[in-house]
Structure formats: C-alpha cells, structure tokens
VOGU-3710 file (C-alpha; in Angstrom, 3 decimals, decimal comma):
1> mkpfndvgef> 42,729/-25,653/86,047  45,716/-25,745/88,230  45,970/-22,707/90,788  48,758/-20,151/90,554  51,082/-20,194/93,622  52,567/-16,683/92,937  52,507/-13,648/90,610  55,628/-14,786/88,685  54,075/-18,277/87,791  50,859/-16,368/86,551
11> fksnlvvril> 52,951/-14,136/83,907  54,755/-17,206/82,840  51,506/-19,191/81,887  50,929/-19,581/78,107  47,497/-18,071/78,092  48,508/-14,845/79,510  51,164/-14,435/77,039  49,116/-15,044/74,202  46,567/-12,344/75,430  49,271/-9,816/75,921
21> aflfisfaff> 50,818/-10,331/72,560  47,299/-9,930/70,903  46,687/-6,707/72,820  50,295/-5,374/71,775  49,741/-6,105/68,070  46,290/-4,476/68,065  47,597/-1,526/69,478  50,422/-1,215/67,144  48,210/-1,556/64,042  46,034/1,153/65,620
31> llgkhysdgy> 48,838/3,509/65,929  50,142/2,740/62,197  46,496/3,205/60,940  46,177/6,572/62,634  49,515/7,764/61,324  49,003/7,057/57,594  45,518/8,130/57,601  46,452/11,836/58,153  45,876/13,907/54,888  43,012/11,645/53,619
41> eqllfftskq> 39,491/12,241/53,443  37,500/10,711/56,201  33,911/9,170/55,966  30,992/11,553/55,943  27,945/10,391/57,740  24,347/11,451/56,334  21,230/11,269/58,238  17,622/12,199/57,455  15,497/10,375/60,240  13,741/13,385/61,636
51> nptvlsvsls> 12,860/15,219/58,267  13,043/13,231/55,148  13,369/16,380/52,980  16,396/17,855/54,749  19,904/15,960/54,971  22,085/16,744/57,956  25,830/15,563/58,408  26,857/13,980/61,472  30,301/14,594/63,208  33,288/13,066/61,966
61> pnlnrtydiq> 36,975/13,493/62,342  36,719/16,037/59,731  35,050/18,329/62,141  37,127/21,443/61,112  36,728/20,947/57,418  34,042/21,917/54,868  32,913/20,074/51,797  30,776/20,640/48,706  27,974/18,136/49,717  26,062/18,714/46,250
71> slvnnktetq> 29,106/17,865/44,221  30,030/14,834/46,342  26,343/13,495/45,829  26,273/14,330/42,172  29,617/12,604/41,457  28,400/9,319/42,775  28,360/6,540/40,205  26,084/4,210/42,365  22,421/4,487/42,924  21,422/7,918/44,403
81> pfpdqtlvps> 19,175/7,357/47,521  17,871/11,025/47,693  17,165/12,193/44,013  15,989/15,594/43,228  16,179/16,743/47,139  18,050/19,692/48,595  20,905/19,182/50,901  21,019/21,432/53,845  24,092/21,485/56,084  23,782/20,925/59,822
91> ptissspppp> 24,106/24,311/61,503  26,516/22,566/63,870  28,899/21,734/61,152  30,062/24,944/59,475  28,610/28,611/59,073  30,283/28,939/55,673  27,855/30,032/52,859  26,566/27,177/50,671  28,415/26,509/47,536  27,082/28,022/44,284
101> ppsvpppppe> 24,536/25,685/42,365  26,182/23,904/39,211  25,688/25,395/35,769  22,512/24,200/33,919  23,598/22,123/30,925  22,502/23,226/27,489  19,275/21,484/26,295  19,746/18,662/23,926  19,332/19,288/20,157  15,952/19,118/18,796
111> iqrfgvvnen> 15,193/15,541/17,585  14,281/15,363/13,806  12,172/12,580/13,099  11,496/10,708/9,879  8,848/8,080/9,647  5,892/7,192/11,728  7,642/6,099/14,911  8,792/8,546/17,443  11,804/8,378/19,882  9,828/6,270/22,239
121> gtmaedfeig> 8,950/3,689/19,859  5,301/4,588/19,343  3,153/5,866/16,513  3,553/9,501/16,120  0,583/11,766/15,610  2,552/14,141/13,265  5,484/13,020/11,323  7,335/13,948/8,181  8,708/11,747/5,431  12,402/12,401/4,470
131> emdpdyvvnw> 13,369/13,795/1,198  14,168/11,070/-1,866  17,397/9,195/-1,063  20,205/11,121/-2,706  21,205/7,858/-4,510  17,958/7,756/-6,403  18,093/11,408/-7,468  19,754/12,045/-10,879  20,259/15,262/-12,772  19,257/14,080/-16,389
141> rnvseseveg> 21,103/15,892/-19,122  18,080/16,184/-21,420  19,852/15,213/-24,775  18,753/12,194/-26,604  21,583/9,806/-27,563  20,968/6,822/-30,075  22,884/4,850/-32,610  21,912/2,504/-35,519  23,140/-1,114/-35,275  22,930/-2,924/-38,669
151> sgggggsssr> 24,267/-6,026/-40,345  23,827/-6,783/-44,055  24,805/-9,561/-46,472  23,533/-11,321/-49,615  21,715/-8,175/-50,921  19,758/-7,861/-47,707  20,333/-5,793/-44,484  18,547/-5,286/-41,265  19,136/-2,635/-38,648  17,712/-1,384/-35,290
161> vrvkkfvlcd> 17,942/1,968/-33,574  19,717/1,649/-30,259  18,428/4,397/-27,860  21,433/5,047/-25,464  19,529/7,684/-23,582  15,961/8,848/-23,395  14,933/12,500/-22,935  12,504/13,896/-20,316  9,144/14,888/-21,834  8,015/18,459/-21,401
171> eskreyipcl> 5,852/19,576/-18,366  2,587/19,094/-20,181  3,006/15,572/-19,984  3,142/15,093/-16,231  -0,208/13,566/-16,050  -0,169/11,901/-19,350  -2,238/8,719/-20,174  -1,595/8,015/-23,846  -4,930/6,318/-24,593  -7,093/8,618/-22,844
181> dnaeaiqklk> -5,388/12,055/-23,545  -5,222/11,396/-27,453  -6,667/14,799/-28,185  -6,103/14,195/-31,944  -8,327/10,954/-32,033  -11,007/12,569/-29,827  -11,486/15,378/-32,041  -12,186/12,931/-34,992  -14,856/11,127/-33,145  -18,234/11,185/-34,904
191> stehgekfer> -20,130/11,532/-31,518  -19,418/11,897/-27,944  -23,060/11,686/-26,843  -22,701/8,408/-24,835  -19,239/9,117/-23,341  -17,155/7,894/-26,191  -14,308/10,600/-25,467  -13,616/8,849/-21,992  -12,879/5,639/-23,733  -9,425/4,351/-24,943
201> hcpengkglv> -8,129/5,979/-28,133  -4,368/4,908/-28,336  -1,949/6,739/-30,445  -1,090/5,340/-33,955  2,074/3,480/-34,536  4,999/5,692/-34,529  3,245/8,508/-32,392  3,605/6,855/-29,004  5,617/7,731/-26,061  9,352/8,135/-26,678
211> clvpppkgyr> 10,288/10,152/-23,615  10,390/9,809/-19,944  7,448/11,419/-18,251  8,674/14,024/-15,596  7,455/14,339/-11,954  5,854/17,553/-10,656  8,046/20,119/-8,997  8,715/19,259/-5,297  7,627/15,445/-5,563  8,490/13,454/-2,353
221> tpipwprsrd> 8,502/10,030/-1,326  4,673/9,074/-0,902  3,420/8,879/2,754  3,280/5,053/3,554  0,122/3,175/4,259  -1,869/3,205/6,438  -1,219/6,991/7,101  -1,687/7,481/3,322  -5,387/6,637/3,610  -5,832/10,030/5,457
231> evwynnvphp> -3,263/12,274/3,866  -0,951/12,742/0,918  1,687/15,318/-0,135  0,082/18,176/-2,124  3,045/18,446/-4,534  2,708/14,713/-5,485  -0,767/15,328/-6,848  -1,036/19,201/-7,238  -4,416/19,502/-8,211  -6,965/21,439/-5,817
241> rlvedkggqn> -9,959/21,570/-7,953  -11,586/18,837/-6,063  -11,245/20,663/-2,889  -13,250/23,603/-4,525  -15,891/21,405/-5,964  -16,292/18,788/-3,009  -14,638/20,322/0,071  -18,436/20,812/1,680  -19,035/17,178/1,249  -16,263/16,034/3,434
251> wisigkgkfk> -14,242/14,509/0,558  -10,975/16,417/0,900  -9,126/19,388/2,334  -5,822/20,983/2,196  -3,522/21,801/5,074  0,247/22,009/5,836  1,480/21,086/2,373  -0,922/17,914/2,330  -4,369/16,886/0,971  -6,414/15,556/4,014
261> fpgggtqfih> -9,371/12,901/3,436  -11,710/12,803/6,331  -13,344/9,758/4,853  -16,582/11,321/3,732  -18,614/11,302/0,354  -21,445/13,038/-1,387  -24,044/10,598/0,321  -21,911/9,848/3,419  -20,698/13,067/4,629  -20,473/11,715/8,296
271> gadkyldqis> -17,878/9,203/7,079  -17,560/5,891/5,176  -17,368/3,663/8,256  -21,016/4,637/9,602  -22,088/4,446/5,850  -20,796/0,625/5,775  -22,431/-0,080/9,184  -25,669/1,223/7,705  -25,436/-1,149/4,738  -24,914/-4,088/6,959
281> qlvpeitfgr> -27,751/-3,120/9,099  -30,035/-2,815/6,300  -29,086/-6,242/4,672  -27,407/-8,461/7,419  -26,614/-11,011/4,741  -24,081/-8,521/3,408  -21,270/-10,128/5,568  -18,015/-7,937/4,715  -14,881/-10,085/4,527  -16,878/-13,412/4,197
291> hirvaldvgc> -19,264/-13,661/1,365  -18,520/-10,078/0,263  -14,770/-9,982/-0,661  -14,460/-8,198/-4,088  -16,411/-5,021/-4,643  -16,695/-2,363/-7,445  -17,144/1,201/-6,664  -18,464/3,266/-9,675  -17,862/6,868/-9,954  -15,750/6,509/-6,600
301> gvasfgayll> -14,420/10,148/-5,972  -11,202/9,844/-3,963  -12,184/6,281/-3,125  -12,990/6,679/0,645  -15,498/3,806/0,232  -13,050/1,366/-0,896  -10,471/2,729/1,409  -12,537/1,979/4,435  -13,733/-1,418/3,250  -10,061/-2,452/3,191
311> srdvltlsia> -10,140/-2,989/7,073  -13,167/-5,119/6,708  -11,130/-7,603/4,447  -12,919/-6,378/1,197  -10,860/-5,637/-1,813  -12,566/-2,737/-3,692  -11,659/-1,750/-7,209  -12,569/1,998/-7,547  -13,215/3,291/-10,976  -14,231/6,735/-12,408
321> pkdvhenqiq> -13,561/8,376/-15,764  -10,845/11,203/-16,512  -13,402/13,885/-16,585  -14,044/17,427/-15,027  -13,255/16,043/-11,594  -9,680/15,777/-12,698  -7,154/13,123/-11,161  -9,720/11,558/-8,639  -8,235/8,139/-9,638  -4,682/9,501/-9,069
331> falergvpam> -5,765/10,641/-5,538  -6,984/7,029/-4,949  -3,851/5,525/-6,002  -1,615/7,958/-4,099  -3,615/7,222/-1,046  -2,798/3,294/-1,597  -6,330/2,315/-2,807  -7,084/-0,083/-5,602  -8,345/2,085/-8,705  -8,370/2,284/-12,429
341> vaafatrrll> -9,611/5,057/-14,964  -12,704/3,460/-16,487  -16,017/4,744/-17,868  -19,309/3,319/-18,665  -19,843/4,427/-22,342  -20,051/2,196/-25,397  -17,734/-0,843/-24,651  -17,578/-3,414/-22,118  -15,256/-2,694/-18,970  -12,360/-4,847/-18,948
351> ypsqafdlih> -13,291/-7,239/-16,229  -14,920/-10,639/-16,549  -18,513/-11,777/-15,851  -19,638/-12,543/-12,432  -16,512/-10,749/-10,975  -17,862/-8,618/-8,130  -19,849/-9,642/-4,920  -20,961/-6,047/-4,629  -21,176/-3,130/-7,032  -21,864/0,273/-5,391
361> csrcrinwtr> -22,945/3,503/-6,959  -23,205/6,638/-4,913  -24,290/9,743/-6,690  -22,178/8,285/-9,784  -23,808/10,382/-12,185  -24,685/7,467/-14,523  -28,164/7,205/-16,211  -28,713/3,430/-15,733  -31,824/3,383/-17,815  -30,917/5,002/-20,756
371> ddgilllevn> -30,911/2,926/-24,170  -33,166/0,098/-22,756  -30,731/-0,159/-19,729  -27,628/-0,973/-21,630  -25,402/0,203/-18,827  -27,093/-1,564/-16,045  -26,885/-4,624/-18,093  -23,078/-4,253/-18,100  -23,374/-4,107/-14,224  -25,473/-7,193/-14,388
381> rmlraggyfa> -22,831/-8,977/-16,587  -19,958/-8,363/-14,013  -22,174/-8,825/-10,776  -21,811/-12,266/-9,198  -24,862/-14,554/-9,218  -26,595/-13,865/-5,845  -24,332/-10,546/-5,523  -25,691/-7,245/-4,440  -26,142/-3,727/-6,244  -26,230/-0,773/-3,911
391> waaqpvykhe> -27,515/2,628/-5,265  -27,445/5,880/-3,197  -28,942/8,625/-5,126  -31,727/11,288/-4,856  -34,475/8,983/-6,677  -34,250/6,779/-3,861  -35,242/9,198/-0,984  -36,557/12,417/-2,748  -40,225/12,859/-3,550  -40,029/15,465/-6,322
401> eqleeqweem> -41,984/14,509/-9,301  -39,170/14,166/-11,789  -37,072/12,105/-9,199  -39,929/9,929/-8,467  -40,448/9,050/-12,232  -36,739/8,299/-12,418  -37,138/5,766/-9,514  -40,091/4,228/-11,147  -37,927/3,683/-14,332  -35,202/2,058/-12,461
411> fnlttrlcwn> -37,674/-0,101/-10,318  -39,134/-1,536/-13,689  -35,936/-2,098/-15,255  -34,496/-4,148/-12,250  -37,760/-6,027/-12,056  -37,260/-7,006/-15,802  -33,676/-7,964/-14,748  -35,134/-10,265/-12,162  -33,338/-8,352/-9,401  -34,805/-8,545/-5,937
421> lvkkggylai> -35,212/-5,345/-4,133  -33,934/-6,440/-0,731  -34,030/-2,948/0,953  -34,961/0,502/0,614  -34,213/2,727/3,439  -32,583/6,113/4,108  -30,500/6,951/1,099  -29,884/3,542/-0,218  -31,665/1,070/-2,308  -30,152/-2,604/-2,476
431> wqkplnnscy> -30,955/-5,311/-5,044  -29,874/-8,824/-5,362  -29,212/-10,696/-8,662  -30,658/-14,102/-8,911  -28,626/-17,367/-8,713  -30,029/-19,042/-11,805  -31,875/-18,255/-15,030  -35,117/-19,614/-13,941  -36,744/-16,245/-13,544  -35,374/-15,077/-17,031
441> vsreegtkpp> -36,954/-17,990/-18,785  -40,290/-17,592/-17,120  -40,790/-14,023/-18,215  -43,485/-13,015/-20,809  -42,271/-13,502/-24,350  -40,921/-10,412/-25,947  -40,106/-8,841/-22,639  -36,923/-6,640/-22,891  -34,113/-6,728/-22,445  -33,841/-10,217/-23,801
451> lcdpdddpds> -31,299/-12,964/-22,901  -28,019/-12,909/-24,622  -27,382/-15,584/-27,391  -25,998/-18,736/-26,066  -22,868/-18,486/-27,874  -22,052/-14,928/-26,462  -18,951/-15,066/-24,475  -19,466/-12,818/-21,420  -15,642/-12,713/-20,478  -14,496/-11,448/-23,969
461> vwyvdlkaci> -13,914/-7,797/-23,158  -11,115/-6,310/-25,064  -12,589/-3,726/-27,403  -16,080/-5,472/-27,274  -19,197/-3,287/-27,458  -21,842/-3,415/-24,904  -24,846/-5,571/-25,727  -28,400/-4,857/-24,885  -29,001/-8,174/-23,488  -29,136/-10,298/-20,266
471> tripengyga> -25,925/-12,254/-19,744  -26,776/-15,918/-19,033  -25,863/-17,544/-15,646  -24,047/-20,830/-16,268  -26,416/-23,720/-15,732  -23,647/-25,722/-13,768  -23,653/-22,938/-11,167  -19,977/-21,802/-12,088  -19,238/-18,419/-10,417  -22,119/-18,390/-8,173
481> nvstwparlh> -20,847/-21,279/-5,764  -17,484/-19,794/-4,516  -16,089/-20,355/-1,097  -16,083/-17,631/1,611  -13,061/-15,588/2,226  -10,313/-16,566/3,146  -10,726/-20,257/1,921  -11,654/-19,085/-1,642  -7,978/-17,714/-2,158  -6,756/-21,352/-2,075
491> nppdrlqsiq> -9,529/-23,408/-3,296  -9,429/-24,163/-7,097  -12,680/-22,420/-8,278  -15,168/-24,226/-10,590  -14,683/-21,872/-13,363  -10,928/-23,017/-13,652  -12,478/-25,855/-15,740  -13,918/-23,595/-18,508  -10,702/-21,737/-19,146  -9,516/-22,176/-22,975
501> mdayisrnel> -5,934/-23,350/-22,410  -3,570/-26,197/-23,357  -3,448/-28,393/-20,379  -1,897/-32,009/-20,324  -2,475/-32,473/-16,565  -5,268/-31,801/-14,192  -6,026/-27,968/-13,914  -6,538/-28,183/-10,229  -2,961/-29,652/-10,179  -1,732/-26,682/-12,378
511> fraeskywse> -3,547/-24,334/-10,023  -1,864/-25,641/-6,800  1,486/-26,016/-8,395  1,418/-22,264/-9,462  0,440/-21,323/-5,989  3,259/-23,409/-4,284  5,820/-22,079/-6,921  5,244/-18,352/-6,002  4,865/-18,964/-2,397  8,424/-20,371/-2,278
521> iilsyvrvfr> 9,633/-17,618/-4,526  8,096/-14,846/-2,422  9,490/-16,389/0,688  12,938/-16,349/-0,830  12,467/-12,647/-1,980  11,399/-11,959/1,755  14,716/-13,591/3,009  17,148/-12,460/0,409  15,694/-9,096/-0,808  14,094/-8,034/2,426
531> wgkmrlrnvl> 10,663/-7,458/0,919  9,178/-7,364/4,360  11,046/-3,934/4,930  10,184/-2,551/1,513  7,926/0,389/0,912  5,379/-1,791/-0,795  1,692/-0,891/-1,181  0,482/-0,579/-4,977  1,649/-3,647/-6,920  1,082/-4,568/-10,599
541> dmragfggfa> 1,525/-8,069/-11,786  2,040/-7,803/-15,526  1,340/-11,390/-16,442  -0,698/-12,864/-13,665  -1,642/-16,330/-14,696  -4,107/-17,814/-12,000  -2,817/-14,925/-9,537  -0,600/-16,966/-7,651  1,967/-14,085/-7,154  -0,769/-12,006/-5,464
551> aaliehklnc> -1,882/-14,848/-3,431  1,626/-15,405/-2,241  2,018/-11,866/-1,018  -1,179/-12,226/0,972  0,065/-15,577/2,443  3,252/-14,168/3,635  1,253/-11,039/4,947  3,027/-8,357/3,014  0,737/-5,293/3,567  -0,122/-4,409/-0,224
561> wvlnvvptsg> -2,672/-5,047/-2,956  -2,025/-6,480/-6,466  -3,837/-5,585/-9,682  -3,393/-8,862/-11,719  -3,254/-8,058/-15,484  -3,963/-11,044/-17,973  -2,381/-10,306/-21,369  -4,816/-10,609/-24,380  -2,006/-12,668/-25,816  -2,698/-15,660/-23,521
571> pntlpviydr> -5,600/-17,622/-21,777  -8,156/-15,512/-20,105  -7,754/-16,470/-16,662  -9,476/-13,522/-15,136  -12,585/-15,323/-13,882  -10,279/-17,560/-11,695  -8,579/-14,417/-10,406  -11,709/-13,029/-9,348  -13,188/-16,270/-7,902  -10,089/-16,334/-5,545
581> gligvmhdwc> -11,071/-13,082/-4,158  -8,454/-11,216/-6,109  -8,704/-8,259/-8,619  -7,558/-7,914/-12,122  -7,868/-6,486/-15,563  -7,401/-7,581/-19,144  -4,719/-5,679/-21,266  -2,588/-5,834/-24,415  0,899/-4,712/-23,534  1,550/-3,449/-26,971
591> epfdtyprty> -0,708/-0,489/-26,031  -0,428/1,770/-22,945  -2,204/1,048/-19,649  -5,217/3,120/-18,142  -3,726/4,607/-15,189  -1,952/7,910/-14,139  1,898/8,274/-14,023  3,647/7,488/-10,672  1,044/5,169/-9,218  2,693/1,737/-8,623
601> dllhasglfs> 5,512/0,793/-6,110  6,354/-2,527/-7,693  5,914/-3,793/-11,184  6,393/-7,632/-11,541  6,817/-9,229/-14,916  7,326/-12,903/-15,231  7,946/-14,392/-18,637  6,307/-11,321/-20,243  9,032/-9,938/-22,657  9,864/-13,383/-24,144
611> veqkrcnmss> 6,153/-13,927/-25,070  5,612/-10,472/-26,251  8,819/-9,453/-28,048  7,458/-10,629/-31,442  4,326/-8,776/-31,186  5,331/-5,550/-29,202  8,203/-3,196/-29,163  10,172/-3,945/-26,060  11,173/-0,238/-25,619  7,462/0,647/-25,618
621> imlemdrilr> 6,579/-1,494/-22,886  9,544/-0,242/-20,715  8,685/3,341/-21,287  5,150/2,544/-20,239  6,552/0,737/-17,146  8,666/3,759/-16,224  5,540/6,104/-16,702  3,438/4,223/-14,136  6,168/3,443/-11,710  7,002/5,905/-8,841
631> pggrvyirds> 10,443/7,265/-8,260  12,156/4,956/-5,837  9,909/2,092/-6,986  11,118/-1,453/-8,093  10,699/-3,611/-10,954  11,278/-7,332/-10,786  11,559/-9,003/-14,141  11,928/-12,744/-14,420  12,504/-13,869/-17,911  14,675/-15,790/-20,280
641> lsvmdelqei> 18,410/-14,969/-20,715  17,774/-14,177/-24,272  15,951/-10,999/-23,556  18,066/-9,723/-20,713  20,861/-7,893/-22,898  18,294/-5,816/-24,532  16,301/-5,111/-21,298  19,513/-3,939/-19,596  20,354/-1,843/-22,389  16,866/-0,056/-22,160
651> tkamgwhavl> 16,974/0,238/-18,402  20,205/2,105/-18,553  18,896/4,503/-21,158  15,870/5,220/-18,805  18,226/5,923/-15,832  17,209/2,970/-13,778  19,614/1,198/-11,613  19,419/-2,590/-12,833  21,076/-5,709/-11,437  20,911/-9,069/-13,234
661> rdtsegphas> 20,580/-12,074/-10,651  20,625/-15,635/-10,919  17,390/-17,496/-9,947  17,414/-20,227/-7,401  17,996/-22,748/-10,106  21,746/-21,479/-10,377  23,879/-19,562/-12,968  23,306/-22,276/-15,658  19,588/-21,966/-15,764  17,928/-20,386/-18,903
671> yrilqcdkrl> 16,120/-17,624/-16,733  17,338/-14,504/-14,809  15,989/-12,033/-12,650  16,514/-8,335/-13,485  16,029/-6,222/-10,468  15,511/-2,508/-11,290  15,154/0,597/-8,951  13,707/3,783/-10,575  15,623/6,973/-9,849  14,225/10,606/-9,549
681> lkr> 15,165/12,404/-12,768  15,692/16,221/-12,559  16,555/18,565/-15,425
//
C-alpha cells in the first residue's frame, strides 16, 4: 500500500470515506429506531437457571413498568416451555402485589354416552343403549280398516278382503306363540301323560292371528352382541320367575333394570367355561371347533352352555319346552344365542338324522328310559355317527339306591344301542355312537329296541310320531364322514347326492353355484345397504336351500347366526345344511313358527311368496313375520314382481316402512327386492 504523505491526503482516500459513511448511516438508523420505539412494549427476558421451579425476570428497558406475567404466559399460542409452574417475580423488579388468579372456567357438561365405546375410543364397562329411533316409533290408531275388492261377470264373481290397517292385539298376546298357546286345542287332548300339551296344536283355519302383537311396556332396543351374552333389558323380557327359581344356581340375577347372566347352570354353577374345559379333559377327542361344530343342548335353561360354546366355534341349538320355567328360550334369543321352543314328547323333533356332533343334557328332567327308551332313540336318530352324548345328572354321581337303579337302566339301554361309554367322571357320563351298523346286526335275536325298517325315512320329521327303533346308519357312510370345520362349510357333503330333487346338472355344481350366488349378493348388500354396520345378530332364512345365504354371512364375517328354514313344500335339504356346519329346521309357512315374539333382527325370504301363494295366505305369513321380528328389525324379500304389489299393501297395513328396489339385473328383471323396516307401534 502506498504511504500517506499528510493528513489531508489520508481523509481523501476511498477507504476512509467508505468507513465514515457506514458509521454515519448506522448511527442514523440507531437514532431513528430509538425514537420510534418509544411507547411500544420491550422484550421481557425470563430465566430459571438457578431454580427450575421459580421463574425470574431480567432487567430490560421496561425497568419502571409492571406486567401481568401469568396472563402473558397464558396468552401464548406457541408451545409453553413451563406448564403448570408458578411464576414468581424477581424482588428486584417490582414490589407491587401479584395479580389476582384468573377465574376457574366451569366444568364441561357431562358426556352422555350411547353404545359400548367411550369417549376415548375404548370399550366401556358400563354403557346405556339409546331409546328407539323416533323414526321407528309410531302412535298406532287402533282401528281396523278394510275394504272388499271384487269383480264379477258371466254369472260368477270373486272378491278378496283388502286390509288397509291391522289393529294391535290386546296385552295378553305379548308373548303369544299360536301353535303352543292354543288353550282350546290343549283342553281337547285325550292325554297329556307324555308331554302332548308341549307340542304343536295350531289354530284352525279362520282362528289364526289377525292382529299385530304389541311389545311390553318400556321395550328398548336390545343390547348388542357380545354384551348381550351377559345382560339384557328387564323390560324386554319382564319375567322374574327364573330368578326366583334358579337364582341360587348362578343362572340369572336382576340389577339396574337388567337381567344378568353369570354363565352358570344347575350342574356348572362355577361357569360354563370351566365346564367345557372339563368335557375336553375327560374326552380329548372332543375337539370343539373342529370335529365338534354343531351341538344340541336339551333343556337348556337360559342357554349359557351354547352361549359360551360360540367363542369356541361351536354352533349350538338350545331347545326347551314352554313349561313352568317360562320364557327360558326367550331369554336365550334376547341374549343372541340360537334357540327354539321344542319338546321331547310323542313326535320327532324337526331336525334331520345325523344332525348334531354333540348332544348335551344337563339336568334336563327327561326320563330317557321310559317306553323302551323311545326318547333316547330320538337322540340316537339326530346324533351323527361317531358323535357324543353328554349326560350330567344325579344318577351319574350320587349313590342313593333309587338313583343307582336309574343309572343301571340308562347303562343297559345305551349298551343295547351300541353306544360306548367313553368316560364317567365328576358329574358327567359321555357316550359315543358307533360309526356303522356292525354292532346292531351282531346283537342277539330279539334284542330291543330293534332296527328300524329299511324303508323308514329318518329325515321325515313334519308331524311324524316317534318310533321305538334304532335308526340305521347309511352303509355308504353318508353323514359320518364330514370334513372338519371350517372346510365343511364349503365342501359339498356326500348326503347332497341323496336329496330327492329335480336336478339336470351335477348336484355339486348346483351347490357351488348357490354358494357363489349368495356370496356375491351379500357382498353387494354390505357395500350398498351397509350390512356391516347393521345391528345384526339373530337371522332367519325362511327358504334356505343348501344354506348358501348363511354360509355367505360367515364368509363375509358378519357377526350373526342364521336359523335356516327348509319349507315342507320343497326338497328336504336339511341334512346338507347340517353337514355344512350350520343349523336349521323344517317348517310349513302356512302355519305359525315355534318361537317367541320379537326374537329376530333380520328375516330373509328369497322366492318364498311366489312358491307359497297358492298354498298359504300371504297376509298370515306376513303377520307371522311381524310377530317374530323385533321393532327396528329388517326384512329382505327377494321375489317375483308379480307378488310385490300385494306385499307392499300388507306392509303398509302393518305399519312397516317398505322400499321396492331393483336387483343387480336391472329395472327390466322379473325379480325385485322389497326392503322393510319394522317400527315400534304404540297405542
């Protein structure tokens, strides 16, 4: 660098000029900033280095001002670095008293929960079910309205009575089962010694149900499954007698407007789960959910045995008569457990031969050895070859003289039936049915009971009397060699070939085609009608075929069970349904069904009315559907367009909300879907 000769030359250099200009501009901006900052809040500096629980304020240009530190902290919208800590001002800042604490806000309103999920999204321990949707509650003007439609010509005339509005029945019909509560027919019975009064005695023509069965006062939307397994609303089944009779046996109790079900029974007061474990320990071959899929619980009480088997993939049909222990089947259905009213009396039960893998009787109050063992022979007919009969009763474990005689009679009878006593332990005795007829034919000549005649049809059950003979096991092994669960649901069973039906193509192909058909339809119902969100538990398929509808519900993981009804007017496909691991019953829809009112969430009828309209009164079938359907329940009728006008008239007269929809084939198809919702009718 060139040296400066004098001071003047130094100040004239470019470098010095630039430095001086920069300093001048910086000083000018400083003065302007100081001037315009007067009257504005300055920064506050907080420190907590010495004591993390105490905040102090450092000196700032606002030395002579005081601030509400707490309000400044609370008004921050960013992250608060010191939540829930007390701010203590430094003694060097101000001696003024601290500001008053802010007022405490009022508590939030109490959350009213409806359903089983609480506000945190977890399962609630205590919950309430909301009242019935107001859209489904109708004040019903109880006046019948009808008109006669007629046409005449050529000296002849025809007419029909069109009911525009059905009335509500009187309160005495709240629990009415027409074929089991027919007092007039029961009084005319010549004998009731063998339980004849517990069997079907339907009203004569013209004396059937012509009104709508009312719900009990205070009826509420049923508690959903699985909670319903343990408790139901008292007002929905207002019958406390079982609590009085069986409360000490851990069956049932009452509390907070609900019936509670602890899971016990007469022979398993410590709970059904432990009892089921005991059965598996006694006979390890009883593998629940694999070889044992379909069970029958005789004299079921409130069906806790079947309720707890559901979690082990076993579908149990619980049955009991409508006797002094009133409404036990109604309790079972209200809990969401498969059940039917049925009695061992003088006729065959409405289930096919070789239907059940396990039949259970725990203190069921049935004399199995009476009349040469005719009732146990009916058990033998329904029990699958190789299946098990479990008997829990006093003769098994008590050693009183009379009870020991009863055990000896039972043991001798089962020996003549060729049953093998697999295990006797604790309160239980468990037998196994043979796999073939070899034992039967090797018995001494004249041994009773004899084999049934070869031409006897063991699957014929509609109003068929009991027979004191041993049902033959098919020589070809049909019924005995079913697959394990869940493969049996989709495998065409051998007994499919023995069904008497008109089939022009392979029956196996018909079976698979029906399964595929219903699988696609249920998938469309889930997508379009949101079946996955429906309150769906108890389902009745009124014309079941091979059980494809029920199988599709299982396939698409809808948490429900289906009772498959096979009408007497068509082929008897019940053996196929049971071989698939499903349950069902034979029925004639010209007569009422054996169940209590308000027991099903969904009724499904495909092609039923177009088939039965020549045999049955359509109004009678629809009134029966209304009787067994819960308020808020749904009906899906898939049928010919020719029957839809009359069905829509009937639904309107019953107070249902009905919508006619096209099928997937489009508006020009000959079939339609009538989707109905039942409303809660009040006087």
